[in-house]
Structures are given as C-alpha cells and as structure tokens.
N, C-alpha and C positions, 0 to 999 in steps of 0.2 A: 840340405833338408829333404827327406824323402817325400814324395807325393802320396797323398791318400789314394789306395788302390781304388776306391769308388770313383775318383775323378779321372781315371786313366780309361782311354777309349778301349773297349773290349775287342778282342779279336775273336771272330767265329769262323771256325775252319770246318766246312762240310765235305765230308769224304764219300763220294757217291761211288760205290763200289762198281769197278768195271766201266766207268764213264769214259767214252772216247772221243776224240776230237771230231771226227768225221760225222757220226749220228749226232752229236751235240749241235754242229753247225747246221746240218739239215733240219733239226728240230727248231732251231732259233730262225732260220731261213723261212720256214713254212709255218711260223706263228704258233708253234706248239709249246714254246719254252719262253713266255715273256718275261719272267723273272730273272732267269739266266741271261737273256737278251740285254735286260736293263744292266745287270751287274757287268757283261762284257763291254757294253757301249760306255759305261761310266768308269771303267776301270782298266786294268792291264789283262790282256788275254794272251797266254802263252800255250800253243796247241802241241808243244812237243818236249814236255818234261820227261826226264829219264827216271824210270821206276827202279826198284832195286832188284835183286837176283837171289834165288828164283822169284819170278813173279807172282808170288802166293801172299795172301793178305797179312799173315802174322809176320813174315819177314819183312814185308814193306812198311807195315805199321811200325815195326821196331826201329827200322832205319829213319823214318820220319821222326818219331818221338825222341830217338837218341842222337840223330844226326850223324850215324855212323853206318857202315855197311856190316854185313853178317860177320866178317872177321873180327870186329869189334864186340858187337852186341850178342853174338852166339845163339841166335836164333836162325838155323839153317834152312827152314822149310816147314810146310804143313805136316811133313812126315820125314823122319830122319833116324838114324840109328846111333844110339849112345853106346860107344865103343867100352866106356869104363863099367857100365852096368850091364851091358850085353843085353841091351833092350831097345826095341823099336819104339820111338816116340811118335805118337799121332795125336794131333789136335781135333781130329774130326774131319776125315777126308770124304767120307760117305758112309751110308747106313752098313752096307755089307761090310766093308773093310773094318769100320769101327766096331760092329758086333763080334766079328771074329777075333780082333784083338782084345776086345773086353771094353764095354760100354764104360764101366766104372773106372778103368785106368784111364780112357780118352778123356772123360769128362774131368778127372783129376788133374790130367796133363795140362787142359786148356784152362781150367778155373783157377788152378793154384800154382803148378810146377812152372808154368810158362813165366808168370811174373816173379815168383820167389825164388826159383832155382835156375831156370834156363836163362832168361834175360840177364846178361852179366851185369854183376854188381861193380864192375870197373868203368861203366859207362852210366851216365845220368840221363834220365828223361827231361822232357821239358816241363813235366810238373815239378819234379824234384828241383830243377834250377830255379822255377818261378818261387817255389816255396822258400829258397835260399834268399830270394830278392825281397821276400815278404808280400809275395802277389798270390792270391787264389787262382785256381783253375777248375776246369770241369771236364769229365769224361763222360760221353753217352754213347753207349752201345758199342764199345770198343773193348776186346778181350786182352788187349795190351793196355794196361791201365797203371803201372806202377807209379806210387806217388810217395808222399812223406806222411800221410795221415792214417794211423791205425783205424781199421774199420772191420766190423763184423759183418760177414755177408751170410746169408741164409738161403738154403734150399727148401721149398715147400715139402711139408711131412710126405706127400705122396710120392715124390721124386727123390726122397733122401737116401732110398736104397740103392739108387743108381751112382750114389758117390761114395767116397772114402771117408766123408767127414763126420766125425761124432756128432749126433744129433742133427746133422745135416748143416753144421755151422763151421765157417773157418774165419781166422782172423788174418787180413793181409793189410797192405799198404797201399792206399789209393790217393788220387787227388781230393780236395775237401769236398768237391761235388762230383758225386759217382750215380751214374745209372746204367744199369746192365739187366734189362728185362725183369724177370721174375726174382733176380737175386738181390737188387738194389733199385727202388724206385724213388723218384723225385716226387711224383703224385702218388701218394700212397694208396688211392683208391682207383688208380689208373689200371686198365685191363690190359694184360700182355698177350696179343694174339698169336705169338710164337713162344715156343718153350724156352729157348735159349736166350733169345734177345728180341727185342720188339721189331715189328716190320715198319716200313718207312713213316707210316701214319703215327705209330706209338713214339718213334724216334722224334718226329716233329713235334708231337704235343710236349714231350719231355723239354725240348729246347724252348717251345713257346711259353712253357711255364716259367721258365727262368726269366724270359723278357717281361712277361707279364707281371712278375713279381719284383721286376727292377734288380734282380739277382745275379745279372750275368758278370762273371769273373773276369779277370785280365783276359784269360785264354779259354776257349771252350772247343774241345774237339767232338765232333758229331758224326756218327757212321750210318750211311743208309746202304742197307745190305742187299735190297730185293732186286736191284738190276742185274747184278751177277747171274742169279739162277735163271733169269729170264732169257739172258744172253746165251747161257750154255745150251738151252734148247731151241732158241728161236734164231740165233744167229747174231753177228755184231751190230747190225743195223736196225736193231728193235728201237723204235722211237718211242712207243707207248709208254715204256718204263720211264724214260726221261721226263715225258709230259707229266706222268703222276707225281714224280718227286718235284717238279717244277711247281705244281699246284700247293704243294705243302710250303714251299719258300715263298711263294706269293703270299701265303697266309701269314708267314712270319713278318715279311715287309709291310703288310696291310696293318700290322700292330702298331705302326708309327704313323704320325700325321701325315706323312707322304713317304714315297720311297727314297727320294732325296734325303729326307730326314734320318732314315734307317742308316744311310751312308755316313750322314754327319755323326751320328751316334756311335757307329761302330766300325770296324774293319771286317769286312766279308771276304772270305776265301772259299772258293769252290775248286775242288779238284776230283780227277779220278785216280785210282791207285794202281790198276793195272788194265792193259788192253785185252783183246781176244784175237786168236787167229780162228778163222773159219775152218771147220773140219769137214772131210769129205764122208760120203755115205756108204761106201764099199768097205766092209769089215777087214777083208783080207788086204785091200790095198792101203787101207790108211791107220789101221791100229797096229801098233808095233808091240808084240807079246815078247817081253824080255826073257820070261820063262822058257819059251821055245828057242830063242836065240843061244841061251845059256844053259840048255837043258843037259849037257855033258857034266854040269857041275852039281853038286848038292846044295839046293838052294832052301834057306830057312822058310819054314811055314810059319804064317803070322798068327795062328790059333794056338801056338805052343811055344814055351821059351826056346831060345836059340841054343841049339846043341852043339857040344864040342865038335861033332863030326861035320856040321853044317860049314860049307865053304863060301857060300854068298850070302848076302843079305840085299834085298831090293827095296828101295824106298821110292815110290812114284809119285811126284809132284805134277800130275798131269802131263805136260808137254816137256818136263825135265825129269831126271831121276838120277838118284844117287846109287850106284852099285858098290857094295862093300865086300871087300876081299879079305876074308877071315883067315884062310888058309895061307900061312906064310911061304908055303911051298909053291904057291901059284904067283907068278910075277904078273904085276898089273899089265905088262905089255901083252900077256896072252889074252886078257880079257879084252883089251883094247883092239887086237886083232879079230876077236870074234865078232865083237859089235859093229867094227868097221866093215865088215861084209855086207851089212844092210844099208843100202843106199838111201833109205828114209831116215837114218841117224845123221843129222847134220853136224854138230860140234861134239866132239869128244876131248874132255880135259882131265888132267890128272897132275899130281904133285911129283917132281922127281928132283932130289936134292934141293937147290935153291931156285929151281926153275919151275914154270909152268908149261907143260906140254900140251900141244893142240894137235889132234887129226880130226879127219872127217870121213864119213861114210860117202859123201857126195863130192869131195874134191881131193885131189891128188896132193901129196906133199905133206909137210909137217911145219909145224911153227913152235918156237919156244921163246919165253920172254921172263923177265924179271923186273921187280920195281928198281927205281933209280938206274937211269942210263942216259943215253944220248938224245933219245927221242922225247919231246914234250908234246902232250896232246891238249886239246881244246879246253881242258879242265885244270890246266897247269900241273899235270901229274906227269912225271917223267918215268921212262922205260927203256931197258934194254931189250932188243928185239932181234931175233935171228930166225930165218927161213921164210916161208911164203906166207905174206901177210893177206892173201886172198882167202885163206881159211876163215878169218875173222872179218874180211871186207874192210881191212884197214887201209887208209889213204895217208901215204907218206910222201913228204916233199924233200928235195935235195937239201934243204937247210934243216932237217930234221924235225920238221912240224908234222904232228899226227892228228888225224880226225877219222871219225866212224862213219861207217854206211849202215849195213842192215842190223848191225849189234852196237847200239849206242853204248859208250862207256864199257864196252866188253872186257878190256884188260882189267880194269878195277873190279868189276862185277864178278868175273870168273875167279880172280885171286880171292874175293872175299868169300864166296861159297867154298872154295878149296880149303880156306883157313878158318872157317867158321866152327870147326869141331874137330875132334882128334879122330884117328883111324886110317886105315887104308882104304881109299875109295876113288872111284871115277865118277865124273859128272857127264851126262848124256843130254844132249838136246834133240828134239824131234823136228824135222823140216816142216815148214808151214803145210797145214793139212793135215798132219798126222798127230796120234795121241798115243802116248805110252800106255801098257797094260801089264800088270804083273799077276798077282793072285786074285784079288777081290776089289782092287781100286775102281772107281768109276771111271768110265772113258765117254767121250761125247762124239757120237756119230750124227751128221748133218746139223750140227750146231757149232759151237766154238768152244775153245779151250784155252788156258794160259799156263803159265809157268817157265816158259823158255826165255832165251836172251833176245830173241828176233824183235825187231822193232814194232811188229805188230801188236806184241803184249807189253812191250817196254815203254812206248811213248803215249803219254796221258796229258789231258788239258789241265791247265790251272787258271783261275780267274781271280783277280786280286782288286778290290774296289774299296774305296774309303781311304786310301793311302797313296802316296806318290813313291814310297820306297820300293825298291826293286831287289829282287833275289840275285844272290851272287852268280850262280850258275843255273841254268834250267834242270835241275835235278831234285827229286824228293828228298834226298839226304841233305840237301842244302835249306830245306824249309826251317829247320830248327834255328839256324842262326838268324833267319829273317825274323822269325816271330820273337826271338829273344832280344834281337836288336830294337823292334819296334817297342817291346816293354821297357827295355833299358832307357830308350829316348824319352819315352813318356814319363818315366820317374826322375830323370835328371832335368826336365824342362823347369 
C-alpha cells in the first residue's frame, strides 16, 4: 500500500550558485553562517562533490535533475552550435553577446527550447520520475524545470515584445509547484526584484511560503543565484554573499519550533553547483582571444546567420570553449595544432573514430582513450587508455586502478561533452587564471570565472541533514539516485 505523500518527509535541496568549500568553511568558522554551520554539524558534509562539464549552470542542473552527463541529456553548455539548424544556441551568456545574437532568440532558448527541445526526451527528470511514483515536487528559480504538469507561463505585457510567444504566453510541462520570477509566482502579489528570476530574498520568500502553508512536496529544488555574480567580480573568497543567503536559511529554520525540529520534519540538502578559478588582472596575459589565434580562418559572426563560407564557429563558456569546424576540407588536427601553440590553453580534446584524443598547450605528448577497457576508476567506470596520462593528471596503478588529480572524473566528463551534440568540434580549456574571449562574450579580469574541467571549478560542497542515507559517489550526477531512493524508501515503509 502506497504511503500518503503528505506523510513523506519532504526533501529541500538548496542550490547556492557558486558556493565553494573553502569560503563556506571560513564563513562557518568566523560565525558568519550559523544556519549552514548547524546543518553541517548535524548532518553529512562532503567538501569535494564533482560537478558536470562544462561547469555552467544549465548543464549542471540538467545533470543533477536527470542523473546523467551531457552525452545523455544533450544540454552541452550555456552556448553551443546546433549543427542541424546551423544556429548558435545561447541561453544568456552576457548582455553584449545576447544583444548581438538577438534577445528574442536567447529568451526563447532559455524559457522554452531548453526544456521542450534541447533537454533530451530519452532521459527523465526527478520531477517526472516522482510524478510516476505519485509524488508531487517543486521547482523554485530554476530554468531547467521539465516535469509532467502542463502549465501556461506568461510574460508581462511590457516585456512580451522581447519574446517569440503569441500574446506573451506559452504552454510547457513543469512540476506541480513552479516558481520562476515574473513568469510564475507562488505568492501572487510578491514583488520580483529581478527581471528573469528573483534574487536570493525573493527565492527564500517563495520557499518560506510553502513551509508556512504546510505545502512542501516530496522534493523541492530551490536555486539562489546571487552569489555567482558577486564572485565573478570580487573573487572566490567573497564571504558576504554566503552570509546574506545564510540569513535567509536561518529564517526558514526559525519557522519551526526549533532548528532540530526543522531536521525532524524535513531532509535539508545544501550544495554548490560549480566553483570558480581566480582570474588575473593583465588582459594580454590572461585573456585568450580565440579569434586572434584562429585569424587565418573565416569565423562566423554572431550577429548574422552562419554563412556557407564560414569555416569556424566559436562558442565560449567562460574558461571552456567549443570550436566547430564547418569546412570539411580543414582537418581537426590543423585547428588542434593552431591552438596548441598557446601555452595558456590547458586541455584540448576531440573525437577521432572511437577514441577521445587529448593534447595540451602546456604539456608535451598526447593521450587517447575510450570507454570499456582494462582500467577501472574510482567511480567503477572502465577505460582503455594509451599515451601520456599526465595530460589529464591521471594516477594509474600497476593493478589497473585509476584515480584523478586536477581534473576530477575527467574521462567521463570530457567524453560527455564531446558526445553531447552532433558536429565536428574541439573542446578547449584555459589554464587556471585565464579566460577565453571570442567576439562579444563576457570575460572576467581580477575576479573569477568557471566553465573548465579544473578542480577549482569542479569540486563543490554538499551538506545533507535530516537523514543518514549516503550518496553513492561524491558527484552531482549521483544526486538524483539518492533523492529517488529516499522517496522510494518513504513510500515503502
């Protein structure tokens, strides 16, 4: 007999965009984050959870919600090239780039196509799986929201001209409970301080509304976005942003008779989605202009459709970039050798037959690998590996055991990016301290950036309180299995 959903202990997952372990620990040790300290002391704290790749929010959230990497969910990054439509897909990388690409197109990509076209129908989200189990769920402030419940979302009249929706409305499928800034509110008279989605206070008020109304579903995914923009400009060790969000978590815990009661009533999870790499201050030294490196080729311009004569398309995800080679007369090896001459380019990866090929602008030699082989890594994945393992800082033992250094779960994450969508392309990563630039994308001097494979952007914290259940592996891609396991156990009790 199935258990009444109202009697299941609700899971609340708070995703603090760009929360990192070191500044979190400093905030806790200096008394700036008492709510997070309480959850850490009364639960499980994992400081080194492995994020997705590229380390950009839409790809990470897609991995979290589907339990798969990009080779399965097919959301390759914040910007990528759709080879079938010959179209650059951008979900909003920055105002200048979005303006040149077309604001209406980028808004349509983010609000509609991301969930209804790009996120693969061959994988299911947590929301969809819980609906199959007869359990409700909620999404607050997440642009990756696909569920089973048809819902009409609406753009305010003054902004409807910025969209492609007739009368500013569109129908999509979401979780039963959905909040996304001005497009869908739980509190009908709540003020949205930001256009796209609410800031950290707005997000917290929406979640507190569910708690106050005793309407928490089996699972609630809630994103606080503000910390990311602070870190881009102030650097990774910004503590003030953590303290502000902690005050909102304190208010949530204060809604119960005690903080201990909040743990008795709910499972609380707090995570970061990606880290940041501190960036240098000297433009010439730390900004890698891919258009200059590849200036001998005809590179597509983002303000116009891709021409037949265009040879390359560049899609920069901060410290990671996709280089698409449209001209079939240009071998990928020619582009590889060109970018390899820049010693600020760390990892260069591409597909060749059934192999993944790796080179570097920083290190000599080459590496190639493929799934299913003699080596078993720390996540029970097997690989065939040939060449110089130092290119990916792989640690290999005589009995074929494999662990990772500077690039956690690198083999699976590179493989996933290279198999996330169709086309002939190369993946490049910038070395720590550097940022990529193409035409109009934002870059970050004297601040911080993310996107790449490096552990600085890959390793994030996770706090789990209110349950003794453990995650299978310390990876965000394994979060879905834990959440569904908790819900399934509650049903079957």
